[in-house]
N, C-alpha and C positions, 0 to 999 in steps of 0.2 A: 653253250650249244655249239659245238665245233665239229660234230660228226657229219661227214658227207652224206651218210645214209639219212640223217634227219633232214637235211636240206632237200634231198630228193623226195622224201615223203611229203614235205610241205608244199611242193609245187606240182606234183603229178596228180592228175585228176581223171585218168582213164577209169573205166568201169571196174577193173580188177586191181586197182591201187588203193592203198589206205586213205589217201586224200580224196580220191573219187568216191570211195565208200562213205566218207564223212559228208561231203557236200550233197550226196544223193539222199541223205536222211531228211532233207529240208525242202520246202517249197522254194522254187527259184523262178525269177522272171525270165521268160524266154523270148518275148517280143513285146513291142508296144502295140496296143489294140489298133491304132490307126494304120499300122503297117500291114495288117492282115485284111486284104481286100477280097475280091471275088475269086481270086486265083489262089491255089495252094502256095505256101511259102516254104522254101527249102531253108533249114537252119541246121547249125551244128552246135551241140551243147555238150561240153566235157568229152569231146571226141566222138560223140554219137551223131551220125547223120540221120536227121529226122525231117518229117514234113508236118507242117502246121496248117490246119484248114478249119473253116467254119462250114458246117454242113447246111443243107437246105432248111433245117429247122432252127438254125442259129446256134447250135452247139459247137464248141471248139474241140477239136481233136488233135492229138500229137502222136504220130505213128513213126515206126521205122520207115525210112525214106524209100526202101526198096520192096517192091511187091513180093509177097510170099510165094507167088507162082514162079516167075522167071526173073525176078530181081530187077524189073524195069523201074525207073525213077518215078515215084508217085507224085512228085511235085509238078509233073506235067499233066496230071490226071484231070478228070472232069468231076465237078461237084454236082452230084445228082443221085436220085434214088436212095436218099437217106445216108449217103456216105461219099467216099472218094473212089471213082472208077478208074482203074488202070487202062491206059490207052492200048496196051498190047493185046489182051484177050478179054477185057471187059469185066474182070473181077471187081467187085465193089466191097470196100472195107469201111466199117463204121468207126465211130470215135472210140469204141471199146476194143477195137481190133478184131471184131467178129466179121466173118465173110458173109455178106448178104446175097450175093449173086455170083454164079459161075456160068455165064450164058453159053459157053462152048461145051459144057458137060452135058451128058444125056439127060433128057427130061426125067424128073423124079430122083435124080442123084442127090444124095445127102452128104456128099463129100465136103461141101462148103461148111457144114456144121462142125467138121473136125478141125478147121483152120482157126488158129489163134495167133494173130499177128501182134508184135510188140506195140503196146499202146500205153500212154501215160495220162493220168487224170489231169485236167486243167481247170483253172479258175481265172476269172477276170476281176480285177480290182485296180483302182487308182489309175485307170487308163492303160494298164499293162495286162499281159497274159502270163500267168504263172503255171508251172507244171511241177509235179512230183515224180522224180525219176528213180526213186528208191525201191527197196523190197517191201513186201508185205503191205499192210494197210497204211495209207497215207496218214500222217499226223494231222491234227487240227490246223486249219489255215491260220497263220498268225494274225492276231487282232491288234497289230500296230495301228495307232490312231490315224496315220496318214492313209492306210489302206481302206478305211471305211469312211473317210471324210467326204463331204459333198464335193462335186466336181470343181466348183469355183474356188475351193480352198486347197487343191492339190494339183500339181503340174508335173509332167514327166518328160524326160529326154533320155537319149542314150548316146554313147560315144565309143567308137572302136578304139581299143588299145592293143598295140603290137608288143605286148609283154604279158607275163603270167599274172593271174589275178591277185596273188598274194602280195607281191611287191607294190602293187597299186593300192591295195587295201591298207597296207602299212602306212601309207601317206596320210590316211584319215586319222590315225592315232598318234601323230607326230606333231604336237603343238608347237615345238620350237621353230619349225620352218616358216611359220607365219611371219615372223619378224624379219625374214630374209627373202625367201622366194616370192612372197606375196606383198612385199613392202613397196611403198610408193614415196615419192619425194614429199608429198603431203597427203593427208587424208582426202579421199575423193568420193566418199559416200554422198549421194546426191539427194537423200530424202530427209534425214534427221540429223540435227546438230549432235545429238547424243551418240549416234553411230560414228560420226567423224571423231568425236572425243575418244571413243574406245579404239578406233583405228590408230589414233595417235599414240595411245598406250602401247599397242603392239609394235609400232615402228620404233618407239624410243627404248622400250625395255626388251632387250634381246636375250635376257637370261631368266626365263620363267622357272619357277619351282614346279616340277612335274611330279605328281604322285598318282597312285592308282588305288582303286578299290574293286576287288573281285565281286561279281554279282551273279545272280542265278542265270542272267541272260548273257553274261560275258564279262565286261569290264567297264567301269566308269573311270574316266581320265580327267584329272584336274590340272590346269595350267594357271599358276598364280603369278601375277605381275603387279608390282607396286604401281599405284595410280595416284590420285590426289592424296593430300595429307590425311593420314588416318584410314585410308581405304586401299583395298586390293581389288584388282580386276581379276575375277576367276572365270575361266572359260571351261565349261564342262562338256566333254564329248564322250562318245560311247563306242566300244566295240561290241557288236551283237553277233552271236554265233549264226552261221560260221563265216560269213563273208560280207558283212554290212558295217558301215560306219555312219553314226548319227552325229551331227554337229550343227552348231549355230550357223545358219546359212543366210538366205535372203531375209529371214526374220530379224537379223541383226540390224537391218536398215529400217524395217517396218515397226520394230518394237517387240516386246516379249510375246512369245507364243508361236514363233516360227522356227523351223529348222530344215535342214537338208539331209537326205540319205543318199549315200553312194552304195550301190549294191553291185558287186563285182562277180560276173558269171562267166566262167571259162568257156571259150569256144574249143580250145585245146590247151595244151600245156604252155604254149607260147603266145597266146592271144586271148583276149576276152572283151566282153561288152561291159561298160560301166553304165548301169541304169541309175539315173538321178531322179529323185523324187523331192520336190519342193513343197512344203506344207506350212500353212499358217492357220491356226485354230480360230482366230478372231477376224482376220481380214481376207477379202478375196484377192486373188492374184491377177496381175496384169500379164495374161498369158501371151498376148501378141508381142509385148516387149521382151518377154523371156524367150520366146521362139526366135525373135530377131537377134537376140544376144547369142543364142546357141548357134544360129546360122552364120554368125561372124567367124566361128571356129570349126564348123562342121558342114560338109556338103549335104546334098539331099538324101544321101544314103547313110548319113551319120558317121562318115569317115572324116578324120581331122584334116583341116586345111594346112596345119603346120606339121612338120616332121623333120627328120634328119636330112632329107633331100633338099629342103629349103632352109636348113639351119633354124628350124622353128620360127622363121621370119624374125629373128632377133635383130633389133635395131640399136646400133651403138649410140646414136644420138638420143634415143629414148632413155637409154640407161643413164645418161647424164642429167636429163631434165625431168623424167617422169617416174619410171619404174626401175626397181632394182634388177629385174631379170631382162628388161628390154623386149618383152614378149606380149605387150598389150595389157589390157586391164582385166581380162577374164582369167579367173583362177584356174579354170579347167585347162587352159593352154599351158600355164605354168606347171601344173601337176603332170600333164602329159609328158612334158620334157623331162621332169625329174624322175618319173618311173620308167620311161622307155629308154632313156639314154644309157643306163647301165647294161642294156641288152635284154633280150626276151626273157632269159632266166639268168639273173646276175649271180656271179660267183660269191656267195656269202662268206666263203673262207677268207676273202680279201677285206672283209669289213673290220673296222675297229670301233665297236659300239661304245657309246659314252653314256653319261648319266641321263642325258635327255632322251635316251632310247628305252627307258624303263618299260613303257607300255608295249613297245615292239617285242622286246625280249619275253615279256609275260604272255603276249598273245601267241607267239610261236610255241611256247611251252604248253599253253592251253590247247592249241590245235593238236599237238602231238599227243597229249594226254587223252583227248577225245578220240583220236584214231585208235589208241590202245584200248579204250573202253569198248569200242566196237569189236575189236579183235578178241576181247574177253567175253563177248556175247552180251554186253550191256548197251543201253542206249546212251548216246552222248548228250550233252547239255542242250536244253531248249527244244527237244523233240516233244511237241505239245500233245498230251493225251487227255487232259481234263480241262474243263472250262475255267476252273480256279487258277490254273497256270497261265491261261490265255488272257491275262490282264496286264497292261504295261504302263501303269501309272508310275512305276519305278524307273522308267527311262527318262531321266532329266537331261534336257538339252538346252543350254543357255549360256550367255555371258552375263555376269552380274558384278556389281560393286558391293563388296562385303567389307565390314569393319575389320581392321587389323586384329588378328587374334580370334576372329569368329571361325568356328570349326566348320569346314566345308561339308563334311559328311553329315553333321547335325543339320546343316542348312538343307541338304538334299532330303533328309528324312522328314523335315518339317514340311517341305513341298509335297512329298508323297502322302502325308497325312492331311494336307490342306484341301478340304472339299471345295473351297472357292476356286483354288487353282485349277482343279480338275473340271469344275463346272464350266470353265471357259472353253473346254474342248468342243469341237463341232463333230 
């Protein structure tokens, strides 16, 4: 994949671009529910300037930010009369984009009934607000397990990234970097001895065997490292269409059943929000501790405390005694450095991809193929139209010790068929 036109297609997300057309075929998180208070919220998603609000009946609406009358900014508007009232002439728009009132027009005027403002359907799940910005009827809302889990079992944060969404998502499917970027002088997991043991495997074994299996939802990635005698440590992560990464996260310290999801949503071509969802099917999460940890790296507006202006707070002494990167203990800070430092849109023609990049090469190809499908009038992968498609027991996310020679694809298939494994889900 060396064509400049391919690189451009992969990172452009505007409404009239192939990449933008692809991302708009799926539900996307656009805000955390806790960030939407009593006032409208101005947001930008894939270059579109929008306003998010909760009406007086509790319904969430997402509209074009500028009033259809004289283009005044609706994020300054009043929430009343069943919608959002513009401050300039009092027009009221509801969550469907219908105009409810035009108080300056003559009594009996029906002109308001002719107005259809741009409006996008919204859903709330897992402490976040999702929207569908695409054409025609919205697909089914994805039934990922973490999106329907009880509140105590799922937690969410977000972090601003000053780079395009794709190069950050590529970090989720790059297992080799764990042995370097996230490496420490000694394992420091503080909950389970088993977690420390597995961290030790990552630190010592820097040459994982990486393989992939294409799936209906995207791609399953296997990273196999030699562990104790007769055993391999296999870490299974997933690329899920079109901009998600599923991987063993906080659950690695709590035991089987937990994972993290990074969902990368473009603001524009050169910046995005990374929405993080942490899920454990069996144990409740310590949300106060997780918020405190997030607060170490992000300010009250979810902008990172580290960046090129402060050299990502890299500490030379820490590099000698504690961490490989010298950037603290939080993986989110390490990842931020790795995906931002090449630039907002890095020049992929300068890359020299290696065998460890097999998943990244495959993902780029899959994204380009999906864009081509849309251009041919077809639906891309994982646009959900039936309940049978909307079951995700085949997304296997874990790290496990397997016997040498044990087939990892067979192992995943056994879990998919294992009713006891799925019965643990909450």
